[in-house]
FILO-271800 format. One line per 8 residues: number of its first residue (from 0); for each residue x, y, z of C-alpha. Coordinates in steps of 0.02 Angstrom, whole numbers, m for minus. Each point is the difference from the previous one (the first is absolute). Example, Ala and Ser with C-alpha at 12.3 -4.5 7.8 and 13.67 -1.06 7.14 Angstrom:
0 = 615,m225,390; 69,172,m33
//
This chain:
0 = m1769,m846,2336; m171,78,m17; 69,130,m119; 85,m137,m101; m162,m95,m14; m91,156,m51; 126,6,m140; m88,m154,m69
8 = m138,115,m58; 83,40,m165; m157,17,m100; m74,22,m171; 43,165,m78; m110,m63,m139; m148,m17,116; 40,170,72
16 = m63,72,m163; m176,m62,34; m17,76,171; m79,160,67; 158,34,101; 119,43,m141; 191,m1,1; 94,158,m45
24 = 183,42,1; 48,m170,72; m117,14,149; m86,m163,m43; m145,23,121; m139,m106,m76; m143,m110,55; 116,m149,m28
32 = 143,65,107; m120,58,136; m85,m170,2; 161,m98,m7; 88,96,138; m150,m30,113; m17,m183,m51; 184,m40,29
40 = 2,86,169; m157,m91,55; 66,m168,m62; 160,26,98; m101,41,156; m114,m152,m21; 145,m117,m35; 86,60,159
48 = m159,m35,100; m21,m174,m75; 182,m43,35; m17,59,180; m158,m103,26; 92,m154,m65; 151,31,111; 125,28,m140
56 = 106,143,m63; m48,106,m148; 163,53,m81; 0,17,m189; 177,m37,m61; m8,132,m136; m111,126,m85; m77,m109,m136
64 = m182,m53,1; 54,m183,5; 101,30,159; m145,92,79; m119,m142,m46; 118,m134,66; 15,91,166; m188,23,7
72 = m43,m180,m42; 126,m71,124; 156,m103,m6; m73,m146,m99; 112,m69,m136; m28,20,m186; 6,139,m128; m113,151,14
80 = m77,87,m149; m74,174,13; m107,m23,m156; m165,m17,93; 43,150,109; 32,109,m154; m154,m74,m83; m108,48,150
88 = 69,177,6; m22,21,m187; m184,m44,18; m17,142,126; 100,123,m105; m88,m40,m163; m173,25,74; 60,159,84
96 = 53,65,m170; m155,m45,m99; m105,114,111; 70,141,m107; m59,m91,m156; m164,m85,46; m62,136,120; 79,151,m83
104 = m159,104,7; m62,m62,168; 20,138,130; m19,m111,155; 141,m117,m56; 118,150,10; m86,110,131; m24,132,m134
112 = m140,129,7; m23,m13,189; m70,m177,m10; 65,m45,172; m148,m103,61; m7,m101,m161; 189,m25,m4; 3,m58,182
120 = m139,m125,m40; 108,m74,m138; 143,m21,123; m100,m74,146; m101,m117,m110; 161,m53,m84; 85,m35,167; m149,m106,52
128 = 11,m95,m165; 188,m29,23; m26,m70,175; m144,m112,m58; 102,m65,m146; 145,m43,115; m116,m96,116; m56,m105,m150
136 = 178,m26,m62; m31,105,m157; 166,90,5; 9,58,m180; m170,83,12; 57,80,163; 159,68,m80; m91,71,m149
144 = m126,89,111; 140,61,114; 92,77,m147; m153,101,m52; m37,54,178; 177,60,30; m4,108,m156; m154,92,63
152 = 69,17,177; 165,71,m61; m83,121,m120; m86,85,147; 165,75,57; 52,66,m171; m173,55,m61; m75,79,157
160 = 57,146,108; 36,m111,152; 185,44,m12; m29,186,m27; m106,3,159; 158,m42,97; m43,m179,45; 148,m111,42
168 = m91,m165,27; m107,m112,m114; m188,27,2; m63,m156,90; m186,22,m44; 46,m50,m179; 24,m180,57; m115,5,153
176 = m186,0,m45; m42,25,184; 81,172,m6; m75,153,m84; 78,104,m138; m26,176,61; 1,179,m64; m14,m29,m188
184 = m19,160,m100; m174,2,m77; m27,24,m185; m40,186,21; 156,42,100; 143,75,m104; 165,m84,41; 138,69,m113
192 = 70,164,m62; 48,27,m182; 174,m53,m57; 35,55,m178; 171,m84,m6; m62,m165,67; 152,m9,115; m58,90,156
200 = 65,m75,163; m170,0,85; m162,55,m85; m114,m40,146; m103,145,66; 49,60,175; m175,m41,63; 22,m182,m52
208 = 165,m11,93; m68,87,154; m159,m105,10; 92,m162,m44; m122,m35,m140; 35,m160,m97; m2,18,m189; 77,m78,m156
216 = 29,53,m179; m130,m19,m136; 59,m100,m151; m71,46,m170; 51,m133,m124; m154,24,m109; m63,171,52; 74,162,69
224 = m150,29,113; 20,3,188; m93,83,145; 38,184,25; 158,36,98; 55,m181,12; 178,m64,m13; 52,m99,m151
232 = 108,m156,0; 119,81,m126; 107,m59,m143; m10,m2,m189; m144,m125,m8; m108,92,126; m112,115,m103; m71,80,157
240 = 171,68,48; m17,134,m135; m160,64,82; 7,128,140; 68,m39,128; 139,m66,m112; 142,m117,50; m18,m153,109
248 = 42,m78,169; 62,m170,m59; 159,m62,84; 23,m150,m116; 160,70,m72; 146,78,94; 20,175,m71; 98,152,58
256 = m156,84,68; m66,m149,99; 152,m101,56; m42,7,185; m184,m43,m26; 44,m142,m118; 125,m75,121; m124,10,144
264 = m135,m79,m109; 117,m145,m39; 43,m21,184; m182,0,56; m53,m116,m143; 136,m122,55; m54,9,182; m183,m21,m50
272 = 46,m152,m103; 90,m74,151; m153,36,108; m114,m90,m123; 119,m148,m17; 10,m14,189; m190,m4,9; m4,m143,m125
280 = 141,m90,90; m96,13,163; m154,m78,m78; 94,m136,m96; 133,m49,126; 186,m6,m35; 9,m162,m98; m147,40,m113
288 = 65,176,m28; 165,m71,m62; m95,m116,m117; m93,152,m66; 170,74,m42; 57,m159,m86; 116,m54,140; m24,m186,21
296 = 88,m158,m54; m24,m3,m187; m52,m182,m24; m187,m39,m10; m68,m178,m12; m157,m4,m108; m89,m161,m55; m153,m16,m113
304 = m58,m180,12; m127,m104,m96; m98,m100,130; m97,m118,m115; m1,m185,34; 155,m50,m101; 112,128,87; 34,m88,166
312 = 182,m36,m46; 28,179,m56; m77,71,159; 111,m113,105; 154,62,m95; m51,182,19; m19,m32,186; 173,m82,9
320 = 83,144,m92; m87,132,106; 47,m87,162; 180,m20,m57; 18,184,m47; m80,57,162; 108,m112,108; 166,17,m92
328 = m2,189,m26; m63,54,170; 108,137,75; 89,43,m163; m25,141,m125; m74,m134,m114; m144,m33,119; m160,52,m91
336 = m78,159,66; m173,m54,m58; m92,m159,m46; m144,m7,m125; m109,m147,m45; m141,m6,m129; m94,m163,m33; m108,m23,m155
344 = m120,m132,m64; m155,13,m109; m104,103,20; 77,59,164; 164,93,20; 80,86,148; m5,70,126; 170,83,2
352 = 89,m41,162; 137,124,44; 104,m5,159; 169,47,70; m8,m147,122; 84,m157,m69; m101,m110,117; m162,66,m75
360 = 66,m43,m173; 43,m175,59; m172,m21,74; m93,66,m153; 95,m103,m127; m23,m154,110; m188,25,m8; m3,m11,m190
368 = m79,m157,m68; m24,m68,m175; m182,m26,m43; m122,15,m143; 56,41,m176; 25,m126,m137; m85,114,m126; 157,94,m53
376 = 25,151,m23; 3,100,164; m6,181,62; 189,26,m4; 6,179,m61; m128,57,129; 113,m66,138; 152,80,m81
384 = m92,166,m10; m24,m1,188; 184,m36,26; 59,137,m118; m109,131,83; 33,m61,178; 187,m30,m6; 128,141,11
392 = 69,64,m165; 146,m97,m73; m53,m161,87; 37,m177,m60; m162,m98,m17; m6,m190,m22; m151,m85,m77; m31,m188,23
400 = m125,m80,m119; m32,m148,m115; m142,83,m96; m19,134,m130; m89,164,37; m188,11,m8; 2,189,22; 104,46,m153
408 = m100,161,m19; 112,69,138; 159,m15,m104; 14,185,m41; m39,46,181; 137,m117,62; 124,70,m126; m42,177,54
416 = 24,m46,184; 166,m84,m36; 63,155,m89; m69,116,133; 70,m95,150; 159,m63,m86; m31,m166,88; 70,m165,m63
424 = m116,m149,m27; 67,m179,m12; m108,m152,m37; 22,m179,59; m107,m100,m122; m21,m183,42; m98,m145,m69; m38,m180,38
432 = 31,m135,m129; m160,m43,m96; m96,123,107; m159,78,m67; 84,166,45; 156,m37,m104; 34,154,m105; 137,48,m121
440 = 95,160,m37; m142,71,m105; m119,m6,148; 133,77,113; 58,128,m130; m82,143,95; 106,m43,152; 159,m2,m106
448 = m46,172,m68; m37,76,170; 158,m71,77; 105,72,m141; m87,169,11; 43,11,186; 175,m71,m8; m52,m161,87
456 = 14,m184,m46; m129,m120,m70; 55,m169,67; m87,m159,m56; 39,m156,100; m80,m160,57; m73,0,174; 134,m121,59
464 = 138,117,m61; m76,159,72; 110,m1,158; 154,14,m111; m72,150,m92; m50,104,150; 181,41,46; m28,154,m107
472 = m117,66,135; 137,m5,131; 119,82,m125; m115,148,m30; m71,16,177; 151,98,51; 55,178,29; 93,108,m126
480 = m52,m108,m148; 53,72,m168; m23,m50,m181; 156,6,m107; m71,m66,m163; m169,m56,m66; m30,m55,m180; m122,m110,m96
488 = 3,m88,m168; m162,m46,m88; 16,m94,m114; 156,m82,69; 168,36,m80; 187,m12,32; 58,156,92; 141,60,111
496 = m50,108,150; 132,106,89; m10,70,176; 113,95,120; 36,m65,174; 72,124,125; 93,m17,164; m152,46,106
504 = m122,m131,m65; m17,m170,83; m104,m158,m11; m15,14,m189; m121,m122,m80; m47,m25,m182; m176,m65,m38; m44,m71,m171
512 = m176,m60,m39; m40,m93,m160; m7,m171,m80; 145,m83,m94; 127,129,59; 189,m17,m12; 119,133,64; 180,39,43
520 = 52,122,137; 162,99,m20; 86,104,133; 89,166,m23; 167,m90,m13; m62,m121,m133; m35,m157,103; m154,m95,m56
528 = m126,m127,63; m137,m84,m100; m172,m47,63; 50,m184,1; 120,32,146; m105,11,158; 141,46,119; 138,92,m91
536 = 134,130,20; m121,145,m25; m169,m54,69; m114,m131,72; m136,m40,m127; m169,m76,42; m142,m41,m118; m181,m40,37
544 = m145,7,m123; 32,145,m117; 112,93,126; 190,8,3; 72,76,160; 183,49,m14; 81,56,164; 169,83,m28
552 = 140,m56,114; 75,121,126; 106,102,m6; m73,70,m160; 120,62,m132; m37,178,m49; m13,58,m180; m97,m41,m157
560 = m79,m174,m2; m106,m78,m134; m113,m148,m28; m37,m76,m170; m170,m86,m17; m64,m114,m137; m182,m51,m16; m136,m8,m131
568 = m131,29,134; m43,162,91; 109,35,152; 41,134,128; 159,41,95; 17,101,159; 157,40,100; m26,63,178
576 = 99,24,159; 12,97,161; 71,176,6; m34,171,76; 36,76,m171; m166,19,m89; m117,131,m72; m183,47,0
584 = m86,99,m136; m159,82,m59; m48,58,m173; m43,184,14; m84,133,m106; 18,188,m3; m144,114,48; m26,188,m13
592 = m75,129,118; 56,122,136; 122,m131,62; 43,m110,m150; 93,m161,21; m12,m189,m16; m122,m127,68; 4,m189,2
600 = m94,m97,m135; m101,m144,72; m39,m74,m170; 89,m36,m164; 102,148,m65; m61,89,m156; 53,m52,m174; 86,132,m104
608 = 83,92,144; 170,m25,81; m14,m110,154; 58,84,161; 47,m94,156; 38,59,175; 128,m125,63; 68,m16,178
616 = 160,m100,32; 48,m75,168; 156,m88,62; 80,m73,155; 90,163,41; m127,114,m81; m23,64,m176; 154,110,12
624 = 109,m157,m13; m77,m48,m168; 24,67,m174; m144,m26,m120; 66,m20,m178; m143,m70,m104; m190,m6,13; m96,m79,m144
632 = m166,m77,m47; 33,m177,m63; m113,m124,m87; m30,m158,99; m36,m106,m154; 115,92,m120; 169,81,m16; m45,185,m9
640 = 83,111,131; m64,180,9; 127,104,94; m58,144,108; 72,173,28; 44,10,185; m20,160,100; 65,m12,178
648 = m114,87,123; 96,m32,162; m23,m120,144; 1,m154,m112; m141,66,m108; 5,8,m189; m116,62,m136; 18,m115,m150
656 = m68,44,m171; m17,m136,m133; m37,77,m169; m27,m160,m101; m99,m125,103; m15,m184,m50; m167,m39,m83; m25,m163,94
664 = 14,m51,183; 152,69,91; 81,13,171; 124,123,78; 186,m42,2; 129,95,103; 190,m19,m3; 130,90,102
672 = 150,m14,113; 21,m21,187; 141,122,32; 57,m81,162; 41,m164,m87; 21,64,m180; m123,m137,m47; m126,23,m139
680 = m179,m52,37; m158,m37,m98; m179,4,63; m166,m23,m88; m183,29,41; m116,m150,m13; m168,74,m53; m29,11,m186
688 = m69,162,m70; m56,62,m171; m67,160,m78; m180,44,m42; m92,132,m101; m144,m8,123; 3,120,148; m111,m18,155
696 = m5,136,133; m88,m14,167; 24,91,166; m54,m56,173; m55,155,95; m83,m71,156; m33,m154,105; m155,m109,m19
704 = m140,m8,128; m72,m171,44; m172,m26,m75; 8,154,m112; 26,16,m187; 170,62,m56; 23,62,m178; 173,9,m74
712 = 19,96,m163; 133,m50,m125; 55,49,m175; 54,m110,m145; 92,58,m156; 91,m86,m142; 137,68,m110; m32,m146,m116
720 = m152,m64,m92; m169,60,62; m152,m109,16; m96,m95,133; 110,m45,148; m45,m135,126; 12,52,182; 35,m127,137
728 = m6,62,179; 23,m116,148; 43,1,184; 70,m123,126; m147,13,121; m133,m65,m120; m97,162,20; m129,25,m141
736 = 50,136,m123; m103,109,m117; 89,66,m155; m8,11,m189; 75,m157,m73; 24,82,m170; 71,171,m42; 10,78,m173
744 = 168,87,m17; 60,124,m130; 189,5,m21; 78,143,99; m160,46,95; m25,m43,184; m164,m85,44; m67,14,177
752 = m90,m140,90; m24,m60,179; m16,m155,108; m113,m11,153; 20,m121,145; m74,m17,173; 99,m83,140; m115,m106,110
760 = m68,90,152; 103,m108,117; 166,34,m84; 128,44,134; 106,157,m7; 168,m28,m82; m63,m129,m123; 94,22,m163
768 = m85,m27,m167; 115,m25,m149; m90,61,m156; 67,m46,m172; m62,95,m153; 49,m75,m169; m40,59,m176; 23,m109,m155
776 = m10,60,m180; m93,m80,m145; 63,m175,m32; 112,5,154; 135,94,m97; 43,115,145; m44,17,184; 49,86,160
784 = m48,3,183; 8,101,159; 3,m74,175; m73,103,143; m3,m31,187; m159,61,85; m20,12,189; m160,m21,99
792 = m23,113,150; m155,0,109; m58,166,72; 109,47,147; m108,44,151; 135,11,134; 129,136,m32; 63,25,178
800 = 161,m89,52; 6,m103,161; 65,86,155; 158,m68,82; 49,82,165; 156,m33,104; m52,m8,182; 155,m61,89
808 = 176,m69,m7; 95,m106,122; 174,m72,18; 180,41,38; 115,18,m151; 183,7,51; 146,49,m109; 30,m187,m25
816 = m162,m50,m86; 27,m187,m9; m79,m48,166; m141,127,15; m174,18,m73; m134,132,m13; m188,5,m27; m124,117,m82
824 = m187,2,31; m124,65,m127; m187,18,m22; m74,m23,m172; m175,28,m67; m90,30,m164; m151,77,85; m156,m26,m106
832 = 105,m35,m155; 19,m158,m100; 100,m87,135; 182,m47,26; 65,m117,m135; 172,m30,75; 139,73,106; 179,m22,m58
840 = 173,43,62; 61,110,m142; 168,35,81; 81,m87,146; 48,m174,56; m115,m39,143; m162,m87,47; m175,71,2
848 = m143,m70,105; m175,67,8; m166,m12,88; m164,67,m69; m131,74,113; m176,53,m45; m61,169,56; m178,37,m52
856 = 19,m94,m163; 168,79,m40; 152,m114,m4; 156,65,86; 163,m95,m23; 118,12,147; 173,m45,m65; 167,m35,79
864 = 163,7,m99; 159,m70,78; 175,m2,m71; 183,m9,42; 83,166,36; 111,m40,m149; m154,34,m107; m48,172,66
872 = m119,58,m138; m175,m59,m41; m139,51,m119; m167,m88,12; m112,9,m153; m187,m17,28; m107,m32,m154; m189,m3,m9
880 = m105,m99,m124; m2,145,m124; 189,17,1; 9,158,108; 160,2,100; 36,59,178; 171,m9,82; 93,4,164
888 = 188,35,m2; 119,4,147; 187,m2,35; 63,m51,171; 151,94,67; 143,m95,78; 56,66,168; 115,m52,137
896 = m133,m95,95; m141,126,3; m170,m86,m6; m126,53,m131; m142,m82,93; m165,77,57; m68,m3,175; m159,m89,m51
904 = 4,m182,m54; m2,m8,m189; m166,m88,m26; m90,114,121; 73,147,m95; m58,m77,m162; m180,m19,56; m7,174,76
912 = 70,79,m159; m117,m101,m110; m151,75,84; 72,176,m15; 39,m27,m184; m179,m57,m32; m64,161,77; 110,97,m119
920 = m55,m85,m160; m179,m52,38; m154,77,80; m20,m108,155; m167,71,54
//
């Protein structure tokens, strides 16, 4: 089964083109395949350990990602979507790839030019940042950093001579700052012989091999100069490779002259990746590690609530809905994996409360009270900004308010965050009759616009009718939620909207928002039902306020349905359901260099160029059971459909090129066929996108230090009209920023600027700062944005992992394990380090008890692990406050009654060994 699951790692050939490990002749060894093979193997291992700890089997029923995820998450009912898993992996892969673009000339990022100390620092600092981000729940920041770190780590094995020196194991000092990198060739030591052909099997000088000197190739992208006698990286773009000694020692590509070295480099890079992932797993724990990899129940419950005095009814309804979802979905795949709550008032907003514990959510929402206010408007967008930056990507966020926004200056920031996160925002807008806070559509228009931009709903109801409207929250707080159709009409008109329903979609609901709406629903076979029939042959129809909720009856007839709508007022329609068939996507752009390829665009794509998308398709039995037939960009408020040219890349991945892009707002539409059922399907993205002539480029190259200035350079260019552009830069931590608010741009010329910020001195490691940079042209004619995630990391003073020592085992394990137990005793200490943060059972289904003793100011933990002989393996993970990891692993052997016990009583043995261990690690004089 493990080999079948490894087959899930069918990965982006497209992304392979951006990597330093390059494919050749079908080899396909790239940074992406190396990373994915390691990731899938580690996920399988962690899922097995979690299942064992919970006393259940881990037996994927097939080789698809969905079947792996279902087995990993348990036997709970409900559909499973792998979209968030693919989304998480793509974040790692994309950041891995952009190292070749953003840090093309940086030697340490690639271990070029013998920069081993500097390269190792990038890795170890990055690992510390990943661990800190996980502790703070900032998983996207952790994934992005992890991707960059893995690129540098893997490059060591293809760019250095580690393989040529005959090494068969990864070089652990690269990820262990407590170990020393030894025997580096100094700058004056020649390392290579001349190779005129550039295809010599091994150019290293015999003295380098004999003395085990560590070296790497020099890379001359801008200059041919290199120190005398030094190896070059090699390749057409390396100018130094034409200087004596010619050639190069790169093992990026599998060529005739270096096949063995290349294969070994790939093997060691994979093993090193596994070693690094295991280190992070040990620090994070099994459950948090799986969340890092996007393996969690997909539903997230996120409320942003106005707490001013007139909102008591709304708060009570939000509490009722939250309690109902928590209680009714417990133990199912629809149970939310995370709960987020953001209150706002005026002038206060926040804090963001984020928890995986449903009881904490219940407690926090119960504490909310309605007070103050009365001087509408309120700080709604500030609260929403916290939710958008704090919630996972692709979340559904629900805003409760009866007031317009006071902080409208944040509109462009909110729009940028919606597009960046692909999250959906729905508003519940209430009012009291004859209230001073009574507002009409014009005052709420911003909410209508933001809801439409995100693919959400803007629902306006009376406070007494609010309980009837919040059913939509239960509908969308579910796993495997997909959008089948989303359209808008403004001004209102008479239109017919068609949509495909397939055999693998369930719980289909149509939502229509708008005033004075009439509609008729028609099935694939021609049956119809008008909005005046509340309980008909096709659906159950409910109406409250400006919302129509149309729940299709089961079983659902497959085929082409349509709904005709008549209204003179603006309206929206959305068709959604539950299905494992879905897609994720990123707009990408091509870049040049030694390893050219594609990188994700985290802003609006550029006007005047074909739009390119990297699209990943998932299904219940894997992508191989699906046939993608159409991918198009479609107008939400129009009829234009811009078809794309589809290039299949393997493993459910497609490169789509759209040559003529709609000029207005558009979304992505995909159609295809499920080959198992011969049923055609239709899926649509929710987040609206548009093109821009403005281009903003910024690169995050390090973490931020608390209490110190951090300057981030960025470039702005327009392909449109030049002039004075307004710059708006903001962050979700309310940290003061220093930057030029106006930039004079000349068309076609890039202008450089910078923003400086200083995290407060007390900012904890792992704190994520979401920075939004927006540029707007003269008169607001054009604009664009870029969203960056910055991580704060305090200086790490403890780099030594805790020590875990096995000092004894006891018990009799017979061939029949059911009635026998065993015990393991351990001593644990962190010496003079930062101190033990926690001890966890990483593998095994047993119990761990501990006692701490003080010895001269040093804490020693004496631990006892006990388990059934049916659970013979254990790994204890010991993590200190800096995230350094120590481990104890043991496997008990079953025997026909032979005791594994020691002659000394266990606790006496523990104390005796603790004192001996202290003598080993500390001066006891």
